[in-house]
SERO-4910 file (N, C-alpha, C, O; in steps of 0.05 Angstrom, whole numbers):
BEGIN
 pado doro    nc1    nc2    nc3   cac1   cac2   cac3    cc1    cc2    cc3    oc1    oc2    oc3
  Met    A    885     90   -199    864    109   -208    854    101   -236    868     88   -251
  Asn    A    830    109   -241    817    101   -266    821    122   -287    814    145   -282
  Gly    A    832    115   -310    834    134   -332    822    123   -358    831    129   -379
  Gly    A    802    106   -355    792     92   -378    774    107   -397    774    101   -421
  Asn    A    761    128   -388    742    142   -405    755    169   -413    753    188   -398
  Asp    A    767    170   -437    781    194   -445    763    216   -452    772    239   -455
  Asp    A    736    211   -455    718    232   -462    707    247   -438    694    268   -441
  Gly    A    710    236   -414    699    248   -390    717    271   -380    739    274   -388
  Ala    A    705    286   -361    720    308   -349    741    297   -330    735    279   -314
  Gly    A    765    308   -331    787    299   -314    784    310   -286    779    333   -282
  Val    A    787    292   -266    785    300   -238    809    291   -223    816    267   -224
  Leu    A    822    309   -208    845    302   -191    835    296   -163    818    310   -153
  Leu    A    846    275   -151    840    268   -124    865    272   -107    887    264   -115
  Ala    A    862    285    -84    885    290    -66    875    290    -37    851    291    -32
  Ala    A    894    288    -19    887    287     10    908    304     25    931    305     17
  Ala    A    899    315     47    917    331     65    910    324     94    888    330    103
  Gly    A    928    310    107    923    303    135    906    278    138    900    270    160
  Thr    A    899    266    116    882    242    116    888    227     90    909    231     78
  Arg    A    870    209     82    874    196     56    849    198     40    827    203     51
  Val    A    851    194     14    828    195     -4    809    172      4    818    149      7
  Pro    A    784    178      9    765    157     17    764    133     -2    765    136    -26
  Asp    A    763    110     10    762     85     -6    738     86    -24    716     93    -16
  Gly    A    742     78    -49    720     75    -67    712    101    -82    696    101   -100
  Leu    A    724    124    -73    716    149    -85    724    151   -115    709    160   -132
  Ala    A    748    141   -121    757    141   -149    738    125   -167    731    134   -188
  Gly    A    730    101   -157    712     85   -173    684     98   -176    672     95   -197
  Glu    A    675    111   -155    649    124   -157    649    147   -177    630    150   -193
  Leu    A    671    162   -177    673    184   -197    676    173   -225    664    184   -244
  Ala    A    691    152   -228    694    140   -255    667    129   -265    661    131   -289
  Ala    A    651    118   -247    625    108   -255    606    131   -264    587    126   -279
  Leu    A    612    155   -254    596    178   -262    606    191   -288    596    211   -298
  Gly    A    628    179   -300    638    188   -326    662    205   -325    671    215   -345
  His    A    675    208   -301    699    224   -298    724    208   -303    724    184   -297
  Val    A    744    221   -314    771    208   -316    786    217   -291    792    240   -287
  Val    A    792    198   -274    803    204   -247    833    199   -247    843    180   -257
  Gly    A    847    218   -234    876    216   -231    885    227   -204    868    237   -188
  Ser    A    910    226   -199    922    236   -174    942    258   -180    947    264   -203
  Leu    A    953    270   -159    974    290   -163    998    278   -177   1011    291   -193
  Glu    A   1004    253   -171   1027    239   -182   1021    230   -211   1039    228   -227
  Ala    A    996    223   -216    988    213   -243    963    226   -252    941    214   -251
  Pro    A    965    252   -259    940    267   -266    928    258   -293    943    248   -310
  Pro    A    902    262   -296    890    257   -322    900    277   -342    911    298   -335
  Ala    A    896    272   -368    907    289   -389    897    317   -388    912    336   -391
  Arg    A    871    321   -383    859    347   -383    841    351   -359    817    351   -361
  Pro    A    853    355   -335    836    358   -311    821    384   -311    832    405   -320
  Val    A    796    384   -302    780    408   -300    773    414   -271    763    436   -264
  Ala    A    777    394   -253    768    398   -225    785    380   -207    799    362   -216
  Gly    A    784    387   -181    799    371   -162    781    366   -137    765    384   -130
  Val    A    784    343   -125    771    337   -100    792    332    -79    809    314    -82
  Leu    A    791    348    -57    811    346    -36    798    337    -10    780    351      0
  Ala    A    808    315      1    799    307     28    819    319     48    843    314     45
  Ala    A    809    333     68    826    347     87    817    341    115    793    340    121
  Ala    A    836    337    133    831    332    161    847    351    178    867    363    168
  Pro    A    840    355    204    856    371    222    885    361    221    890    337    222
  Gly    A    904    380    220    932    373    218    942    375    189    966    375    184
  Gly    A    923    377    170    931    379    142    923    405    130    923    408    105
  Leu    A    918    425    147    908    451    137    929    465    119    922    475     98
  Glu    A    954    464    127    975    477    112    979    464     85    981    477     64
  Ala    A    979    437     85    981    423     59    956    428     41    959    431     17
  Ala    A    933    430     53    908    435     38    910    463     25    902    467      3
  Glu    A    921    482     40    923    509     29    941    509      4    935    522    -15
  Gly    A    963    494      5    981    493    -17    969    480    -41    972    489    -64
  Ile    A    954    458    -37    941    444    -59    920    461    -72    918    463    -96
  Leu    A    903    474    -55    881    490    -66    892    514    -81    881    523   -101
  Arg    A    914    526    -71    927    548    -85    937    540   -112    933    554   -132
  Asp    A    949    516   -113    959    506   -139    936    502   -158    938    509   -182
  Trp    A    915    489   -149    892    484   -167    880    511   -177    871    513   -200
  Arg    A    879    530   -159    868    556   -167    884    569   -189    874    580   -208
  Leu    A    911    567   -186    929    578   -207    926    564   -233    930    576   -255
  Arg    A    919    539   -232    916    523   -257    887    524   -268    881    512   -288
  Gly    A    870    540   -255    843    543   -264    825    520   -259    805    516   -274
  Leu    A    831    503   -239    815    480   -233    794    486   -212    800    500   -192
  Ala    A    770    477   -216    750    479   -195    757    460   -172    767    438   -177
  Ala    A    753    468   -147    761    452   -124    737    447   -106    723    465    -98
  Val    A    734    421    -99    714    413    -79    729    401    -56    746    383    -59
  Cys    A    724    412    -32    739    403     -8    720    386      9    698    393     15
  Leu    A    731    362     17    716    344     34    728    344     62    751    336     65
  Ala    A    713    353     82    724    355    109    721    329    123    699    318    127
  Asp    A    744    318    132    745    292    146    747    298    176    769    298    187
  Gly    A    724    303    189    724    309    217    732    338    223    730    355    205
  Gly    A    739    343    248    747    370    256    724    385    269    700    379    265
  Asp    A    732    406    284    712    423    297    704    446    280    712    448    257
  Ala    A    688    464    292    678    487    277    701    505    268    700    517    246
  Ala    A    722    507    284    745    524    277    759    513    252    767    528    234
  Phe    A    761    487    251    774    474    228    758    479    203    768    485    181
  Leu    A    731    475    205    714    478    182    715    507    172    714    513    148
  Ser    A    716    526    191    718    554    184    744    560    170    744    575    150
  Ala    A    766    548    179    792    552    166    792    541    138    803    553    120
  Leu    A    779    518    134    777    507    107    760    525     89    767    529     66
  Ala    A    739    536    100    722    554     84    737    579     76    733    590     54
  Asp    A    756    588     94    772    611     87    791    607     64    800    626     51
  Leu    A    796    581     58    813    575     35    798    578      8    810    576    -13
  Lys    A    772    583     11    754    589    -12    753    567    -34    757    573    -57
  Pro    A    748    542    -25    742    522    -46    715    528    -58    699    542    -46
  Ala    A    710    518    -82    684    523    -95    662    510    -80    639    519    -81
  Ala    A    668    488    -66    648    474    -49    662    461    -26    684    451    -29
  Leu    A    648    460     -3    659    447     22    637    428     32    616    437     39
  Leu    A    644    402     33    625    382     41    637    365     64    661    360     64
  Pro    A    621    355     82    631    337    103    632    309     93    615    300     77
  Leu    A    652    294    102    653    265     97    637    250    118    636    259    141
  Pro    A    623    228    111    622    216     84    603    232     66    585    245     76
  Val    A    607    230     40    590    244     21    580    224      0    595    206     -8
  Ser    A    555    226     -8    544    208    -28    553    216    -56    557    240    -61
  Pro    A    556    197    -74    565    203   -101    547    224   -115    558    242   -128
  Pro    A    520    222   -113    504    243   -127    509    271   -117    509    290   -132
  Val    A    512    273    -90    517    300    -79    544    311    -88    546    334    -95
  Leu    A    564    293    -89    591    301    -98    590    309   -128    603    328   -136
  Ala    A    575    294   -143    572    299   -172    560    327   -177    570    342   -194
  Val    A    539    333   -162    527    360   -165    546    382   -157    548    402   -170
  Ala    A    561    377   -135    580    397   -125    602    401   -146    610    424   -151
  Leu    A    611    380   -158    632    382   -179    622    398   -203    636    415   -213
  Asp    A    598    391   -212    587    405   -235    584    435   -230    591    452   -246
  Arg    A    573    442   -206    570    470   -199    596    484   -196    600    507   -205
  Ala    A    616    470   -184    642    482   -180    656    487   -207    668    508   -211
  Ala    A    654    468   -225    667    471   -251    654    494   -267    667    509   -280
  Ser    A    627    496   -264    613    518   -278    622    545   -266    626    564   -281
  Gln    A    624    546   -240    632    571   -226    660    579   -235    666    602   -241
  Cys    A    678    559   -234    706    564   -241    708    572   -270    724    590   -277
  Gly    A    692    560   -287    693    568   -316    686    597   -320    698    611   -337
  Glu    A    666    607   -304    659    635   -307    681    653   -297    686    674   -309
  Asp    A    695    645   -276    717    661   -265    741    663   -283    752    685   -286
  Val    A    748    641   -296    772    641   -313    766    647   -342    785    651   -358
  Gly    A    741    646   -350    734    649   -378    745    675   -390    755    675   -412
  Glu    A    742    697   -375    751    723   -386    781    723   -389    792    733   -409
  Arg    A    796    712   -369    825    711   -371    834    694   -394    853    701   -409
  Leu    A    821    671   -398    828    654   -421    822    667   -447    838    664   -466
  Ala    A    801    682   -449    794    696   -474    816    717   -481    823    720   -504
  Val    A    826    731   -460    847    750   -465    873    736   -475    885    745   -494
  Leu    A    880    714   -461    904    700   -469    901    689   -498    920    690   -513
  Lys    A    878    679   -505    873    668   -532    876    691   -552    887    686   -574
  Ser    A    865    714   -546    866    736   -566    895    745   -570    903    752   -592
  Leu    A    911    744   -548    939    751   -551    954    731   -568    971    739   -585
  Met    A    949    705   -564    962    685   -580    954    687   -609    971    686   -627
  Asp    A    928    692   -614    919    693   -642    929    718   -656    930    718   -681
  Ala    A    935    739   -641    946    764   -653    975    761   -662    984    776   -679
  Ala    A    989    741   -652   1017    737   -659   1019    725   -687   1003    708   -695
  Val    A   1040    734   -702   1044    724   -729   1059    698   -729   1058    683   -748
  Asn    A   1074    692   -708   1089    667   -706   1072    645   -695   1054    650   -679
  Pro    A   1077    620   -703   1063    597   -692   1069    595   -662   1092    595   -653
  Ile    A   1047    591   -646   1050    588   -617   1033    564   -609   1011    560   -619
  Tyr    A   1043    547   -591   1028    524   -582   1034    518   -553   1055    526   -543
  Val    A   1016    504   -540   1019    495   -513   1014    465   -512    994    456   -523
  Gln    A   1032    450   -500   1029    421   -498   1026    413   -469   1036    427   -451
  Asp    A   1013    390   -464   1014    379   -437   1039    361   -435   1054    358   -455
  Thr    A   1043    348   -413   1068    332   -409   1068    307   -426   1089    295   -429
  Ala    A   1045    299   -437   1044    276   -454   1047    283   -483   1046    265   -501
  Gly    A   1052    308   -489   1056    317   -516   1031    325   -532   1033    331   -555
  His    A   1008    325   -519    983    333   -532    982    363   -535    988    377   -515
  Tyr    A    974    373   -558    970    402   -561    944    409   -546    922    399   -553
  Ile    A    946    426   -527    923    435   -512    915    464   -519    895    474   -509
  Gly    A    931    476   -535    926    503   -545    944    511   -568    968    507   -566
  Val    A    933    520   -590    949    530   -612    937    556   -621    913    561   -618
  Asn    A    953    574   -633    942    598   -644    935    596   -673    941    575   -685
  Arg    A    924    616   -685    915    615   -713    939    610   -732    936    596   -751
  Ala    A    962    623   -725    985    620   -743    994    591   -744   1001    581   -766
  Phe    A    994    577   -722   1003    549   -721    982    532   -735    989    513   -750
  Ala    A    957    537   -730    936    522   -743    937    525   -774    933    506   -788
  Ala    A    942    550   -783    944    555   -812    968    540   -823    967    529   -845
  Phe    A    990    540   -809   1014    526   -818   1008    496   -821   1017    483   -841
  Leu    A    993    484   -802    987    456   -804    964    450   -823    961    427   -832
  Gly    A    949    470   -830    926    466   -848    902    453   -834    887    438   -846
  Val    A    899    459   -808    877    448   -793    863    471   -778    873    494   -778
  Thr    A    840    465   -766    827    485   -749    839    483   -721    852    463   -714
  Ile    A    836    504   -706    847    505   -679    834    482   -662    848    469   -646
  Glu    A    808    478   -667    794    458   -651    804    430   -658    807    413   -640
  Ser    A    809    424   -684    817    397   -691    846    391   -683    853    367   -682
  Ala    A    862    411   -677    889    406   -667    890    398   -638    909    386   -629
  Gln    A    869    405   -623    868    398   -595    870    368   -590    856    352   -602
  Gly    A    889    360   -573    892    333   -566    910    317   -584    917    294   -577
  Leu    A    918    328   -607    937    314   -624    966    317   -613    971    334   -597
  Thr    A    983    299   -623   1011    301   -616   1027    306   -642   1016    304   -664
  Ala    A   1052    314   -639   1069    318   -662   1071    293   -679   1072    294   -704
  Gly    A   1072    270   -665   1074    245   -680   1050    239   -697   1052    225   -717
  Ala    A   1027    250   -689   1002    245   -705   1000    264   -729    985    260   -747
  Ile    A   1016    286   -728   1014    306   -749   1037    304   -769   1032    305   -793
  Phe    A   1061    301   -759   1085    301   -776   1094    272   -781   1081    253   -772
  Ser    A   1117    269   -795   1128    243   -801   1137    229   -775   1141    242   -754
  Asp    A   1141    203   -776   1150    188   -753   1177    199   -743   1182    201   -719
  Glu    A   1195    205   -762   1221    215   -755   1219    242   -740   1232    245   -720
  Val    A   1203    260   -751   1200    286   -738   1186    283   -711   1193    295   -691
  Gly    A   1165    265   -710   1151    261   -685   1169    250   -663   1168    258   -640
  Asp    A   1187    231   -671   1206    219   -651   1225    241   -642   1232    242   -618
  Tyr    A   1235    257   -660   1254    278   -653   1242    298   -634   1254    305   -613
  Leu    A   1217    307   -640   1204    326   -622   1197    314   -595   1199    328   -575
  Ala    A   1190    289   -595   1184    275   -569   1209    274   -552   1207    278   -528
  Glu    A   1232    270   -564   1257    269   -549   1264    297   -538   1273    299   -515
  Arg    A   1259    318   -554   1264    345   -544   1244    352   -522   1251    367   -503
  Asp    A   1219    341   -523   1200    345   -502   1211    333   -476   1210    346   -455
  Arg    A   1221    309   -477   1231    296   -453   1254    312   -441   1257    314   -417
  Glu    A   1271    323   -459   1294    338   -449   1285    363   -433   1295    367   -410
  Ile    A   1267    378   -444   1260    403   -430   1243    398   -406   1244    412   -386
  Leu    A   1226    377   -407   1210    370   -383   1228    361   -360   1221    365   -337
  Thr    A   1250    349   -367   1269    339   -346   1288    361   -337   1293    364   -313
  Gln    A   1298    377   -356   1319    396   -350   1309    425   -344   1322    440   -330
  Gly    A   1286    432   -355   1276    459   -352   1292    478   -369   1304    471   -389
  Gly    A   1291    504   -361   1305    524   -376   1291    532   -402   1267    526   -405
  Val    A   1306    545   -420   1295    552   -446   1309    535   -467   1334    532   -467
  Gln    A   1294    525   -486   1304    506   -506   1302    520   -534   1281    532   -540
  Gln    A   1322    517   -550   1322    528   -577   1332    507   -596   1353    495   -591
  Phe    A   1318    502   -618   1328    484   -638   1314    490   -665   1293    503   -665
  Glu    A   1326    480   -686   1315    484   -713   1306    457   -723   1320    437   -720
  Val    A   1283    457   -737   1273    432   -748   1259    438   -774   1247    459   -777
  Ala    A   1261    419   -793   1247    422   -819   1220    408   -817   1218    385   -811
  Leu    A   1199    424   -822   1171    413   -821   1157    418   -848   1163    437   -862
  Glu    A   1139    400   -854   1123    404   -878   1098    419   -872   1083    412   -853
  Asp    A   1093    441   -887   1069    457   -880   1044    446   -895   1045    425   -907
  Ala    A   1022    461   -893    997    451   -904    997    448   -934    981    433   -945
  Trp    A   1016    461   -948   1018    459   -977   1040    440   -986   1047    438  -1010
  Gly    A   1050    424   -967   1070    405   -973   1098    416   -977   1116    401   -987
  Arg    A   1103    441   -970   1129    453   -973   1146    448   -948   1135    449   -925
  Glu    A   1171    444   -951   1189    441   -928   1196    469   -918   1207    485   -933
  Arg    A   1191    473   -893   1197    499   -881   1216    494   -857   1213    475   -842
  His    A   1235    512   -854   1254    510   -831   1245    529   -809   1243    553   -814
  Leu    A   1239    518   -786   1230    534   -763   1249    531   -740   1259    510   -734
  Val    A   1255    554   -727   1270    554   -702   1250    558   -680   1234    577   -679
  Phe    A   1250    539   -661   1231    539   -639   1245    548   -613   1267    538   -607
  His    A   1233    566   -599   1241    573   -572   1219    562   -553   1196    569   -556
  Arg    A   1227    546   -534   1208    532   -517   1216    534   -488   1239    536   -481
  Ala    A   1196    533   -471   1200    533   -442   1180    515   -429   1157    512   -438
  Arg    A   1188    504   -407   1171    487   -390   1155    505   -372   1166    524   -361
  Phe    A   1129    499   -367   1115    513   -347   1107    494   -325   1103    470   -329
  Glu    A   1105    504   -300   1103    487   -277   1079    497   -259   1069    519   -263
  Asp    A   1071    479   -241   1051    488   -221   1065    501   -198   1089    505   -198
  Ala    A   1049    509   -178   1060    524   -155   1081    508   -140   1098    519   -126
  Gly    A   1079    481   -142   1098    464   -128   1123    457   -144   1140    442   -136
  Gly    A   1125    469   -168   1148    464   -185   1147    439   -202   1166    431   -214
  Ile    A   1123    427   -203   1120    402   -219   1113    410   -248   1095    426   -253
  Pro    A   1128    400   -268   1123    407   -296   1095    400   -304   1085    378   -298
  Gln    A   1082    419   -318   1055    415   -327   1053    415   -358   1032    407   -369
  Gly    A   1074    423   -371   1073    424   -400   1094    442   -412   1113    450   -399
  Ile    A   1091    447   -438   1111    462   -453   1096    484   -470   1075    478   -481
  Val    A   1108    508   -471   1098    528   -489   1120    534   -509   1143    537   -502
  Gly    A   1113    535   -535   1133    539   -556   1125    560   -575   1101    564   -581
  Val    A   1145    575   -586   1141    595   -606   1160    589   -629   1184    586   -625
  Gly    A   1149    588   -653   1165    581   -677   1170    605   -695   1152    623   -697
  Thr    A   1194    607   -706   1201    628   -726   1209    615   -752   1228    598   -752
  Asp    A   1196    622   -773   1202    610   -799   1227    624   -810   1227    648   -816
  Val    A   1249    609   -813   1274    620   -823   1281    610   -851   1304    612   -860
  Thr    A   1262    598   -865   1267    586   -891   1278    606   -910   1298    601   -923
  Asp    A   1266    629   -912   1274    649   -932   1302    660   -926   1319    663   -944
  Ser    A   1308    665   -900   1334    675   -893   1356    654   -898   1378    661   -906
  Lys    A   1349    628   -894   1368    607   -900   1373    605   -930   1396    600   -938
  Arg    A   1353    610   -946   1356    610   -975   1374    633   -984   1391    629  -1001
  Val    A   1371    656   -972   1388    679   -978   1417    673   -970   1435    679   -986
  Glu    A   1420    661   -947   1447    654   -938   1460    634   -957   1484    637   -963
  Lys    A   1445    615   -967   1456    595   -985   1463    608  -1012   1484    603  -1023
  Asp    A   1446    626  -1022   1452    640  -1047   1477    656  -1044   1494    657  -1062
  Leu    A   1481    669  -1021   1504    685  -1016   1529    668  -1016   1550    675  -1027
  Arg    A   1527    645  -1002   1550    626  -1001   1557    616  -1030   1581    614  -1036
  Asp    A   1537    610  -1046   1542    601  -1073   1556    623  -1089   1574    617  -1104
  Glu    A   1547    648  -1087   1559    670  -1101   1588    673  -1093   1606    678  -1109
  Gln    A   1593    671  -1066   1621    673  -1056   1638    651  -1067   1662    656  -1072
  Glu    A   1627    627  -1070   1643    605  -1080   1650    609  -1110   1672    603  -1118
  Val    A   1630    619  -1125   1635    625  -1153   1657    646  -1156   1675    644  -1172
  Leu    A   1655    667  -1140   1675    689  -1140   1703    678  -1132   1723    685  -1144
  Arg    A   1704    660  -1113   1730    649  -1104   1743    633  -1127   1767    634  -1131
  Arg    A   1726    618  -1141   1737    602  -1163   1747    619  -1186   1767    613  -1198
  Ile    A   1732    641  -1191   1741    659  -1212   1768    672  -1205   1786    674  -1222
  Leu    A   1770    681  -1180   1795    694  -1172   1818    675  -1170   1841    683  -1174
  Ser    A   1812    650  -1164   1834    630  -1162   1842    619  -1189   1861    604  -1191
  Gly    A   1828    627  -1210   1835    618  -1237   1826    590  -1243   1831    580  -1265
***
């Protein structure tokens, strides 16, 4: 699959009961899309193209359900079949249903319309989620499986000293020191492999150059098929409490020395 144009819209190609038409990936790439598969998705997919044939209806239903949950526009390409099959595909409610073979211009128009339609449907839900994240006082971020920040709240952006928009697409390695970037990348690999809830403390430099100690609680999120799609993390600044604990330990040590003579 072609992933050469990082500025284009990401498109997933999949098949159910058939195979992805020869040349389709190249045609979409020529139209400016970053094309990937279910096994090797593009960094930021916005739509999916599913080729489906009789016998693949159940698989098609699962793929389209997964894409819908992920907010992806779906274009379904029917590879043969009778009227009953086409009706069953339509009942799965893809944004567009086209018969194969399909010309690249027609598919491009269908993808654009589907993405626009999907954007209208999920826009309100995304706005609510964003407002909830921004209302939180703790830093919150969402990463994809490659470590790119695909969503940060105001608290995290303020901590980094960047705008929310400029943080999009960056990795920890691009923001923090090489040592911290390598450490966080290793923790990313751990949770993406093992799942569960992850907790650790790390020292990070904030926008004013101060070292702050943050405890992160992180979890992996998955698609409907259980495939990891990224990480969501919430940070708690424990710098002040650690300083109080240190002062208390120092006072206790002074008292111990006085009592011991």
